[in-house]
C-alpha positions in Angstrom: 383.0 123.5 110.2 384.1 122.8 113.8 386.8 125.0 115.5 388.9 124.2 118.5 389.5 126.8 121.2 392.2 127.2 123.6 390.7 124.7 125.8 390.2 122.2 123.4 386.6 122.7 123.4 385.0 122.2 120.1 383.2 125.4 118.9 380.6 125.2 115.8 381.4 127.8 113.0 378.4 130.4 112.6 377.4 133.0 110.0 378.9 135.8 112.2 382.3 134.0 111.9 382.4 134.3 108.2 383.7 137.7 107.0 381.6 139.8 104.9 384.0 141.5 102.7 386.0 138.7 100.9 382.7 137.3 99.7 381.5 140.7 98.5 384.6 141.7 96.8 384.5 138.3 94.8 380.9 139.2 93.7 382.0 142.6 92.6 384.9 141.3 90.5 382.7 138.8 88.5 380.8 139.7 85.7 377.7 138.2 85.8 376.5 135.5 88.3 378.3 133.7 91.1 377.7 130.2 92.3 377.8 128.0 95.3 378.9 124.6 94.5 380.5 122.2 97.1 384.2 121.7 96.1 383.7 118.0 95.6 380.8 118.9 92.8 381.7 117.9 89.4 380.8 121.3 88.2 382.9 123.1 90.9 386.3 123.1 89.3 385.0 124.6 85.8 383.4 127.6 88.2 386.2 128.1 90.4 386.6 131.8 89.7 382.9 132.4 90.3 382.2 130.1 93.2 381.5 131.8 96.8 382.8 128.7 98.2 386.3 129.7 97.1 386.3 132.6 99.4 384.8 130.9 102.4 386.6 129.2 105.2 388.0 126.0 104.0 385.8 122.9 104.9 382.8 125.0 105.6 379.5 123.1 105.1 377.6 124.3 101.9 374.5 124.7 104.1 376.4 127.3 106.3 377.7 129.2 103.1 374.0 129.3 101.9 373.0 130.8 105.3 375.7 133.2 105.0 374.5 134.3 101.5 370.9 134.6 102.7 372.1 137.0 105.4 374.1 139.3 102.9 370.8 139.0 100.8 368.6 140.2 103.7 371.0 143.2 104.4 370.7 144.4 100.8 374.4 143.7 100.0 374.0 140.8 97.7 371.1 139.1 95.5 370.4 135.6 94.7 368.6 132.4 95.2 369.2 130.5 98.8 367.0 127.5 97.9 369.7 125.1 97.5 370.1 125.5 93.8 373.5 126.5 92.3 372.7 130.3 93.9 373.3 132.6 90.9 374.5 135.4 93.4 375.4 138.9 92.4 376.4 142.1 93.9 373.9 144.9 94.5 374.3 148.7 93.9 374.3 149.3 97.8 377.6 147.3 98.2 379.1 148.4 95.0 378.7 152.2 96.1 380.1 151.1 99.6 382.9 149.4 98.0 383.9 152.6 96.1 383.7 154.6 99.2 386.1 152.0 100.9 388.5 152.1 98.2 388.7 155.7 98.1 389.4 156.1 101.7 392.2 153.4 101.4 393.7 155.4 98.4 393.6 158.7 100.6 395.3 157.1 103.5 398.2 155.9 101.4 
């Protein structure tokens, strides 16, 4: 995906530009696996509640989404397959524990 800066220069989106938390929260909400289908794929609409592309920035290339998932896997926050298949991504215990801590801190602040 390309973004325009204030100077009208085209900037290519990178993995670091995609937020981790929405993806990981989506993985935590789903029971079982989450997938990575292109929005135009015939299977995408039937799996929209568990398609990680739904929480990625609009118009992002699937290749970049797979690369982002690979980064989350290397950091131990998610697991799954980044070979280019459907993905089968899921949340790890490491992220689940971190999420509990984040949520309890938010409750204490309120």
